[in-house]
ROFI-924604 format. One record per residue (C-alpha): x, y, z. Coordinates in steps of 0.5 Angstrom, whole numbers. Layout:
ROFI-924604
<x->X	y->Y	z->Z>
...
END
This chain:
ROFI-924604
<x->75	y->270	z->137>
<x->79	y->274	z->137>
<x->82	y->271	z->143>
<x->83	y->265	z->142>
<x->90	y->262	z->139>
<x->91	y->258	z->134>
<x->97	y->252	z->135>
<x->101	y->252	z->129>
<x->104	y->246	z->128>
<x->111	y->243	z->125>
<x->112	y->244	z->118>
<x->115	y->238	z->114>
<x->122	y->240	z->112>
<x->122	y->243	z->119>
<x->122	y->236	z->122>
<x->127	y->234	z->117>
<x->132	y->239	z->119>
<x->130	y->238	z->127>
<x->132	y->229	z->125>
<x->137	y->231	z->121>
<x->140	y->235	z->127>
<x->139	y->229	z->131>
<x->142	y->225	z->126>
<x->149	y->229	z->125>
<x->150	y->230	z->133>
<x->150	y->222	z->133>
<x->154	y->221	z->128>
<x->159	y->226	z->132>
<x->158	y->222	z->139>
<x->158	y->215	z->137>
<x->166	y->215	z->135>
<x->167	y->219	z->140>
<x->164	y->215	z->146>
<x->166	y->209	z->142>
<x->173	y->211	z->143>
<x->172	y->212	z->151>
<x->169	y->206	z->152>
<x->175	y->203	z->149>
<x->180	y->207	z->152>
<x->176	y->204	z->159>
<x->177	y->197	z->157>
<x->184	y->198	z->156>
<x->185	y->201	z->163>
<x->181	y->195	z->166>
<x->187	y->191	z->162>
<x->193	y->194	z->163>
<x->191	y->193	z->171>
<x->190	y->186	z->169>
<x->198	y->186	z->166>
<x->200	y->189	z->173>
<x->197	y->185	z->178>
<x->200	y->179	z->174>
<x->206	y->182	z->173>
<x->207	y->184	z->181>
<x->205	y->176	z->182>
<x->211	y->174	z->177>
<x->216	y->179	z->182>
<x->212	y->178	z->189>
<x->213	y->170	z->187>
<x->220	y->171	z->186>
<x->222	y->175	z->193>
<x->220	y->168	z->196>
<x->223	y->164	z->190>
<x->228	y->168	z->187>
<x->225	y->167	z->180>
<x->219	y->167	z->177>
<x->215	y->161	z->175>
<x->216	y->157	z->168>
<x->212	y->156	z->162>
<x->209	y->150	z->158>
<x->215	y->146	z->159>
<x->215	y->146	z->167>
<x->207	y->143	z->167>
<x->210	y->137	z->169>
<x->212	y->139	z->176>
<x->207	y->144	z->176>
<x->211	y->150	z->175>
<x->207	y->153	z->169>
<x->205	y->160	z->171>
<x->198	y->160	z->168>
<x->196	y->152	z->170>
<x->194	y->150	z->164>
<x->200	y->145	z->162>
<x->200	y->143	z->171>
<x->199	y->137	z->172>
<x->195	y->138	z->177>
<x->190	y->141	z->172>
<x->191	y->137	z->167>
<x->190	y->130	z->171>
<x->183	y->133	z->175>
<x->181	y->139	z->170>
<x->174	y->139	z->171>
<x->175	y->140	z->179>
<x->177	y->148	z->177>
<x->174	y->152	z->174>
<x->180	y->156	z->170>
<x->188	y->153	z->170>
<x->191	y->159	z->174>
<x->187	y->156	z->181>
<x->193	y->151	z->180>
<x->198	y->156	z->179>
<x->203	y->158	z->184>
<x->201	y->165	z->183>
<x->195	y->164	z->185>
<x->196	y->166	z->192>
<x->198	y->172	z->190>
<x->193	y->175	z->185>
<x->186	y->177	z->189>
<x->182	y->174	z->184>
<x->182	y->170	z->178>
<x->176	y->169	z->174>
<x->177	y->175	z->169>
<x->184	y->177	z->170>
<x->188	y->173	z->166>
<x->182	y->177	z->160>
<x->182	y->183	z->156>
<x->176	y->186	z->156>
<x->176	y->188	z->149>
<x->178	y->181	z->146>
<x->175	y->178	z->152>
<x->179	y->171	z->152>
<x->175	y->169	z->146>
<x->182	y->166	z->142>
<x->182	y->160	z->147>
<x->177	y->161	z->152>
<x->182	y->162	z->158>
<x->187	y->167	z->158>
<x->189	y->173	z->152>
<x->196	y->174	z->155>
<x->202	y->169	z->155>
<x->209	y->168	z->158>
<x->215	y->170	z->154>
<x->217	y->162	z->154>
<x->225	y->162	z->155>
<x->224	y->168	z->160>
<x->222	y->162	z->165>
<x->225	y->162	z->171>
<x->228	y->168	z->170>
<x->232	y->173	z->176>
<x->228	y->179	z->178>
<x->236	y->183	z->178>
<x->238	y->181	z->171>
<x->241	y->187	z->169>
<x->240	y->185	z->161>
<x->236	y->189	z->157>
<x->231	y->186	z->151>
<x->231	y->188	z->144>
<x->226	y->189	z->139>
<x->226	y->192	z->131>
<x->221	y->198	z->130>
<x->221	y->195	z->123>
<x->222	y->187	z->122>
<x->224	y->188	z->115>
<x->230	y->192	z->117>
<x->232	y->190	z->124>
<x->239	y->193	z->125>
<x->238	y->199	z->123>
<x->231	y->200	z->127>
<x->232	y->196	z->133>
<x->230	y->199	z->140>
<x->230	y->197	z->148>
<x->225	y->196	z->152>
<x->224	y->200	z->158>
<x->225	y->193	z->162>
<x->225	y->185	z->161>
<x->218	y->184	z->159>
<x->215	y->177	z->161>
<x->208	y->178	z->160>
<x->205	y->178	z->153>
<x->198	y->181	z->151>
<x->198	y->176	z->145>
<x->195	y->178	z->138>
<x->189	y->174	z->138>
<x->189	y->169	z->131>
<x->197	y->169	z->131>
<x->197	y->165	z->135>
<x->194	y->165	z->142>
<x->187	y->161	z->138>
<x->190	y->155	z->136>
<x->195	y->154	z->142>
<x->193	y->154	z->149>
<x->199	y->154	z->153>
<x->201	y->160	z->156>
<x->207	y->162	z->153>
<x->209	y->167	z->147>
<x->214	y->163	z->143>
<x->216	y->162	z->135>
<x->211	y->167	z->131>
<x->207	y->170	z->136>
<x->205	y->176	z->135>
<x->204	y->182	z->141>
<x->197	y->185	z->139>
<x->195	y->192	z->136>
<x->188	y->192	z->140>
<x->188	y->198	z->144>
<x->190	y->204	z->138>
<x->195	y->200	z->136>
<x->198	y->198	z->142>
<x->198	y->193	z->147>
<x->199	y->192	z->155>
<x->206	y->188	z->157>
<x->208	y->185	z->165>
<x->216	y->186	z->165>
<x->220	y->182	z->170>
<x->221	y->188	z->176>
<x->214	y->187	z->177>
<x->211	y->194	z->172>
<x->207	y->195	z->167>
<x->206	y->199	z->161>
<x->203	y->200	z->154>
<x->207	y->197	z->148>
<x->207	y->201	z->141>
<x->207	y->194	z->137>
<x->210	y->195	z->130>
<x->206	y->191	z->125>
<x->202	y->191	z->118>
<x->197	y->194	z->116>
<x->192	y->189	z->115>
<x->191	y->186	z->123>
<x->187	y->179	z->120>
<x->194	y->177	z->116>
<x->201	y->175	z->117>
<x->206	y->181	z->115>
<x->213	y->182	z->114>
<x->212	y->189	z->118>
<x->210	y->185	z->124>
<x->213	y->184	z->130>
<x->214	y->177	z->132>
<x->216	y->173	z->138>
<x->223	y->171	z->133>
<x->225	y->178	z->133>
<x->226	y->179	z->141>
<x->233	y->179	z->143>
<x->236	y->179	z->150>
<x->241	y->183	z->151>
<x->247	y->181	z->156>
<x->254	y->183	z->157>
<x->256	y->177	z->153>
<x->252	y->177	z->146>
<x->245	y->178	z->144>
<x->241	y->171	z->145>
<x->233	y->169	z->142>
<x->228	y->169	z->147>
<x->223	y->165	z->142>
<x->224	y->159	z->143>
<x->226	y->153	z->148>
<x->227	y->146	z->151>
<x->224	y->143	z->159>
<x->232	y->144	z->161>
<x->232	y->151	z->161>
<x->228	y->153	z->167>
<x->233	y->159	z->169>
<x->236	y->160	z->162>
<x->235	y->167	z->162>
<x->240	y->168	z->168>
<x->246	y->166	z->165>
<x->244	y->165	z->157>
<x->249	y->161	z->152>
END
């Protein structure tokens, strides 16, 4: 019948072309979507670090100095709660060690506050952020600065200064936040590079910022180009001092380094 239309079907070649275009679009869009998701996670991580840094600062306003780290656990001044006597004596009572921290009352919630959404506390199931061990008991009005080498193999030639005194570190998952869950950043612990080659740091003045971490080419290997706690120096009017080591009697050491 001349009035009837014949419906034309797609040919195999046309279908293959359409499928190829869709596949190409997916290949283009997926990396962009992945980057957008990671940027969102990095923003949440930064917010967490900022809130905890603010808690440190607020505590210092009331007490004259920030709380301690690993060594001050017996007197319940370990900022993370992990080594606090109150937690160790009855861990089943608490959902998270942070509940025993003196910072607890300055934080709106604690369930995810120590979790980077990218790492998800996989290293030790407790926290992704740790505190510079020798800054325990520091006053927030210190005039000092802290230095780091952009190239740890050429310390003096590449020495730079942080924008403020770092106290809270987004630690590398493997080196060594996994085997040591003591809440302190010390010895050869590293700063992570999980956020596009950088990490979120919290500072003694209550601020937080993204830090481009010096590191080698292999994230899962220890390399000479990796920045570790031993590379940092506290710069004062009397000299430069390492901050990677400490002991139980050094609470407040940063106020009068020696």
